[in-house]
VEXVO-487472 format. One record per residue (C-alpha): residue in one letter; x, y, z. Coordinates in steps of 0.2 Angstrom, whole numbers, plus 5000, padded with zeros to 4 digits. Example, Ala and Ser with C-alpha at 12.3 -4.5 7.8 and 13.67 -1.06 7.14 Angstrom:
BEGIN
A506249785039 S506849955036 
//
This chain:
BEGIN
M501252334425 T502652224432 T502852244450 L504552304454 G505452204468 V506652284480 S507652134485 R509552144482 R509551954479 S508951864464 F509251694457 L509851654440 K510351514429 A511751504416 G512151394402 A513451374388 A513451434370 G514551384356 G515051484341 A516551574334 A517351584352 L517451474367 V516151524379 V516151454396 G514751474409 F513851364422 R512151314427 W511651294446 D510951134451 Q509151134456 D509451124475 A510551284474 L509251374464 A507851324476 Q508951394490 E509251554481 K507451574477 Q507051564495 E508451684499 K509151564512 K510851634508 P511651764498 P511851724479 N513451664472 P513051654454 F514151604440 D514051774431 A515651774421 W515751714403 I517451694393 R517751724375 I519351664367 A519651724350 K520751644336 D522051774339 G522251714357 S521451864365 V520351834380 T518751934383 L517751944399 L516051994399 V515852094415 A514052094422 K514552204437 S514352394435 E515952494434 M515752654444 G517552694448 Q517752544460 G518852444448 V517952284445 M518452294426 A520152264432 A519952154447 L518752024440 P519751994424 M521351974435 I520551824443 L520051754427 A521651774418 D522651704432 E521651544433 L521551534414 E523451554412 V523451694400 D524551844398 W523651994406 K524052094391 Q522951974381 V521452014391 K520052124385 V518452184395 E516752214389 Q515152254398 A513852114397 L512152154391 T510852144404 K510251964405 P509551924422 E509251744416 V511151724414 Y512051854425 N511851924442 H512052104438 G511752184455 T513252284461 G513152334479 G513552284497 S515452264492 S515052094485 S515652094467 I517452024471 R516751914485 T515451834476 S516351814459 Y518051754465 L517651564466 P516551564450 L517851654440 R519151544445 Q518051394441 A517651464424 G519451504420 A519951324426 A518551244415 A519151344400 R520951294403 D520451114405 M519551114389 L520951194379 V522151064387 Q521050924381 A520950994363 A522851014363 A523050834369 Q522050774355 R523150864343 F524750804351 G524050634353 V524550624371 N523650604388 P522950774394 N523950744410 A525550764399 C525050934395 R525051104404 A524351274401 E525551424402 N525351604397 G524151574383 Y524851414377 V524651224380 L526351144381 T526950954381 G528450854379 P530250874385 R530551014371 D528951104376 K527951084360 R526651214361 L524951274353 A524251444356 Y522451454364 G521851534348 E522351384338 L521351274349 V519751374351 E518651294338 E519051114344 A518951164362 A517251244359 K516551074354 L517050984370 P515850964385 I516051094398 P516751014414 D515751014430 H516251164439 N516451064456 Q517650944447 V518851064440 T520651084447 L521051254453 K522751324454 N523651334470 P523451514475 S525351514479 D525551504460 F524551654456 K525551774444 I524251914442 V523151904458 G523952004472 K524952114461 D524652304458 T523752314442 P523152474433 R521252494430 V520752454413 D519452594412 I520652734416 P521352754399 W519552774392 K519152904404 V520753004401 D520653004382 G518753034382 S518252874374 A517252814390 T515352814388 F514452874404 G512652884405 L512653074400 D513753034385 V512452924376 R511852984360 V510652884348 P509852934332 G508353044334 M508553064353 L507653194362 F508053264379 A506953294394 V506953364412 V505553334425 A504753464436 R504453374453 C503553434468 P504853504480 T503853424494 C504153244498 G502653154491 G501853304483 K501053304466 P500453434453 K498753504456 S498653594439 F499953674426 D500053784411 A501253734398 T500953884386 K502553984390 A503553824391 K503053764374 A503453934367 V505353904371 R506353874356 G506753684355 V505353624366 R504453484358 E503153424370 V502553444388 L501753304397 E501253244414 I501953084420 P501052994435 P501952934450 V502252744451 Q502052674469 D503052514466 A504552614460 H504352754472 T504352884458 T503653054462 G502953094445 G502853274438 I502853374422 A504053324409 V504753444396 V505453364381 A506553464369 D507953454356 S509253494370 T509453484388 Y509653674389 A508053694380 A507153574391 I507853664407 K507253834400 G505553764396 R505453694413 Q505853864420 A504353934410 L503153814417 Q501753874428 I501253744441 E500153734456 W500753604468 D499753494480 H501153484493 G500253344504 P500453304522 A502353314521 V502353504523 A502253474542 E503853374543 S505553454547 T507153404555 A506553484571 T504953374571 L505953224567 R507153244581 K505653274593 Q504953114587 F506653024590 E506753094607 E504953034611 L505352864604 L506952844614 G505852864630 K504952704626 A505452524625 G505852464608 T506052304598 V507352204607 V508652144594 R509952084606 N509852034625 D511351954633 G511251944652 D510452084661 A511152254654 E509652354660 G509752284678 T511652294679 I511652484673 G510252524685 K511252464700 A512952524694 A513952644705 H514852704690 K513952724673 V514152824657 E512752894646 A512752984630 V511653034615 Y512253024597 E511353114583 L511653084564 P510753174550 F510053124533 Q511453114519 A511353134501 H512253024489 A512953174479 T513653074464 M514653174453 E513653124438 P511853164442 M510453034438 N510053004420 A509452874408 T509052854390 V507652744384 H506852704367 V505152614368 R504552554351 K503052454346 D504152294344 G505252314359 A506352434369 E508152484371 A508952574386 W510652644391 V510752664410 P512152704422 S511352574435 Q511952474449 G510452364446 P510152344427 Q509052194429 W507852304439 A508052434424 K507552294412 D505952254423 I505552434423 V505652464405 A504652304401 G503352354413 A503152534410 G503452524392 G502152384389 V503552274381 P503952084384 P505552074394 G506251964380 K506152114369 V507052234380 V508952264378 V509852364392 H511552424390 T512452464406 T513552624404 L515052684415 M514452794429 G515052934439 G514852864456 G513452754463 F513552744482 G511952644482 R510952784474 R511052704457 Y510352534463 H508652624462 G507652644445 D506652794447 F507652884434 V507352734422 M505552744425 E505352924420 A506352894404 T505252754400 Q503652844403 I504252994393 S504952894378 K503252794377 G502352954378 V503253044364 G503652894353 A505552924352 P507152894361 V507253004376 Q508753054388 V508053114405 V509353224414 W509253274432 T510153434436 R511153444452 E509753524461 D508553384455 D509853254461 M510053334478 M508253384482 H507453224476 D508753094483 F508352944493 Y509352994508 R510452894521 P509252884536 A509353004551 S509552934568 L509652964587 H510552844599 R510452834618 M511952744625 S512252684643 A513552574651 A514052514668 L515852504673 D516552374685 D517752394699 K519152304689 G519352424675 G518152334664 V516452364655 A515052264664 A513552314654 W513152404637 M511452464631 H511052544615 R509252614611 M509052674593 A507752774584 S507852804565 T506952824549 S506952644543 I507452594525 S506352434527 S504852534533 Y504952644518 W505252514505 D504452354510 P502552324511 P501852354529 D501452164532 K503252114527 A504352264533 K505552224547 P506152404552 E507552344563 Q508352234550 S508952374539 E509652484553 I510552374567 G512052304557 G513752354565 A512852384582 V511952224586 N513452114582 L514552204595 P516252114595 Y516752164612 A516752044627 I515452124638 P514452004648 N512752104648 M512152184631 R510552244626 M509952334610 E508252404606 Y507652484590 L506152604587 P505652654569 A505152834566 K503852884554 T504353004540 Y503853064522 T505753094518 P506252954506 V507752844512 M508852714504 W510552624505 W511952744506 R513752694506 S514052564520 V512152584524 E511852574543 H513652544547 S513952724543 H512952784558 N513252634570 G515052634567 F515152814573 V514052784588 V514852614594 E516652674592 S516352844599 F515452774615 L516852644618 D518052784618 E517052874631 L517152714641 A519052714640 A519152894646 A517952854660 L519052704665 K520652804662 V521352674651 D522152694633 P520852674619 V521852554610 E522252454626 L520352444630 R519952374613 L521352244613 K520752194630 L518952174625 L519552074609 A520751974618 E519751814618 P519551734601 R517751724597 E516551714583 V515051834583 R513551804572 I512051914577 P510651894572 P510851704570 D510351704552 D511651824546 D512851754534 Q514251864541 I515351794555 L516451914564 R518051844571 T518751944585 K520551884581 R520551964564 L519752124571 R521152134585 A522452114571 V521952264562 V521852364578 E523652314582 K524252344565 V523552514563 A524152574580 A525952514576 E525952604559 A525152764566 G526452774580 W525152764593 G525752844609 K527152934601 P527253124604 L526253244593 P526353434589 A525553544602 G523653554599 H523553384589 G522753224594 R522553044588 G520952944588 I520652764584 A519152664578 C518852494571 H517352404563 F516752244554 S515652264539 F515352174522 H516452034529 S517952144531 Y518952214545 V519552394546 A520452504559 E520852684557 V521852814566 A521552994563 E522753134568 V521853304569 S522053474576 V520753604581 E520853794580 K519453914584 G518153774581 R518953724564 V519453534563 R520953494552 V521253304548 H523153294545 R523353104543 V522352944542 V523152774544 C522052624539 A522352444541 V521152314532 D520952134532 C519852094516 G520451924514 R521651874499 P522052044490 I521552034472 N522252204466 P523152294480 D523152454471 G521252444469 I521052404487 R522052554493 A521052664481 Q519352594488 L519852624506 E520452804502 S518852834493 G517852774508 I518852884520 V518653044510 Y516753004507 G516552984526 L517553134530 S516353244520 A514953174531 T515953194547 L516553374544 K515353454532 S513853384524 A512053354530 I510253364522 T509053454533 I507153454530 D505953604532 Q504153604526 G504353424519 R505853474508 A507653464507 Q508453634511 Q510053594502 S510053594483 N511953604478 F513653594484 D513553774491 G512453704505 F512853524505 E514753544507 V516053404503 L517853394507 R518953494495 I520653444488 P521653564500 E520753484515 M521153304510 P522353224523 V523753104520 V523052934519 E524052774522 V523252604519 H524052444525 I523352274519 I523452124530 P524151974521 S522851834521 T522451674513 E520551684516 N519351714502 P519251904497 T517952014504 G517252184502 T518252354501 G517052474493 E516152514509 P517052454524 G518252594524 L516952724528 P516252674546 P517852694556 I518252874550 A516952974559 P517352894576 A519152904573 V519053094570 A517853124584 N519053024596 A520553124590 I519653284593 F519353224611 A521153184613 A521653354606 T520353464615 G519453364628 K517853404619 R516653254615 V515853254598 R514153164598 R513253234583 L513753244564 P514253344555 I515453424567 K514953604571 A516153744578 E514953774592 D515153604598 L517053624600 T517153804607 
//
């Protein structure tokens, strides 16, 4: 069976193909391929291909997954602008899964950032080829021609030829070197930077959109899987007699766990409908081997965290002598912060449709990593990769969960077992209780204050359930690397800093969750800084601006490709404070809190206005400022920041996964609560104008919201919040 890799990086090659339409792509040079294969830097593949039809329409094959974040609008906007076409001419299609051509991975807020330059180069190359073809027709030098709004024009009277008239000739011309094409001056952009409706919205409104659960293929069966409720458990024995007696049930079979894919295995019930499959599963009689995880609980994990924090950990940053300075300080501040497991809770539960045949396989998956899905189908289906076709559907949320392929593995195993196309459907309870959760963590913070109103030393000791420890082989795991982002690269000018990390052992599966480690480190760092401001009796905004006053570049660890520029972080703090009316009077019982954070190459600051009554927190208003480089679709950026804020508010105020006897205690939204519509605050998003290349927006809006709310609660009540979600007993 093919080993399933877990790296988010993959190298790929692209080429050109002719035909009825002009298709533009690029091939990396060998040095770039070698660097990417060695993972010395993040991939920046040329993953966009252009089709220009004879009618002049332009189609972009999008290799990124659309899960509501708007890439099906933003990516074509970049292309259309550089290509010089009317936005109304642009069509969008989802690319088939071809890892040899595209980088399909959609995560880490990277789609726009990594596609911006390649798309511009692809658009410019296609434009140049069309200009050359037109010049041949006109009998003039290409320099005498210009492209504009889907036409090539020349001469004083603007003789013109439409792109569609030139496509056949252009398709025969050599594709220009992508490093040699002339890009537009960004000041001439006509589409980029303008509010543009998402192209997928009409499909979702009129019902024509195809999500994973909408897939229907001839002869398809439906399946659900009974999984051991305990993490890592497995069936000891089962009796399928009553299940097979349920009307519509076709077959019951055991599917084994696959270690490389981190699937649990279980008993699959295959039926004519999802309803029949669920009823059949309810009739199963199963005796489970729960395994050693039954001894694990939230309480035992917290005890382990506490014991770990009493020890020295792996030192991941050590500037000056933080420990010694704090030990000798006359004025020190200490605090412990705690964060729980979090479920992804996507609106569309996990599902996949797979048809394994003798001569090949086809799959329809709502996946953030469809190239992994292809590997899984090939390996588990016993089919050569070249004989596997994977269609990426729209998906009802991802948040990192759909980067995994466990649901694809199950569908492949079952389809191969029954010899028919099968759609595996997870119920909400399956999804909640068998998730790969955001890690739980405990943080011990300490700082020394000097006699000049400043921070002399900062120390952060962290224990958590490490993603790297769970996913990577023991000899290759680097537990701290998946947990310290947003804390190790502290932006503030503090002379003595030290951070230590201690991994905890757990049976509970963990994985990337929206903004990954930044979701907990942002809360800890920005909440503790607020505690220092209170201890120093200075304004929280004033302290941040003071510690960010010196323009510096922070790159910790040294091999990180992200460079934090304090000048840009300071700018979003200043902007959000001004827009929020920082320092202006509030109604009685209200408070404002601020937090800022750098993640996924972007800078975000947020101010929350809250009130607290009888332990109940109400967030009235959130003001956000973001520097994400050059804005592509401002409307989409605002939507992404709003989305990150509401997702983070749920984790701040309501949701948590707790473990008892090795299993999640929450199984649906009655226990795992999320923010409701009447609880949503007014949100304002202010985009900092920038000429820098665009960066991420899907995840950076989340880390500042929890500390902004916690700091606002302190301003309103004098009560410090040091654990999430916020509980009434912590405020009364």
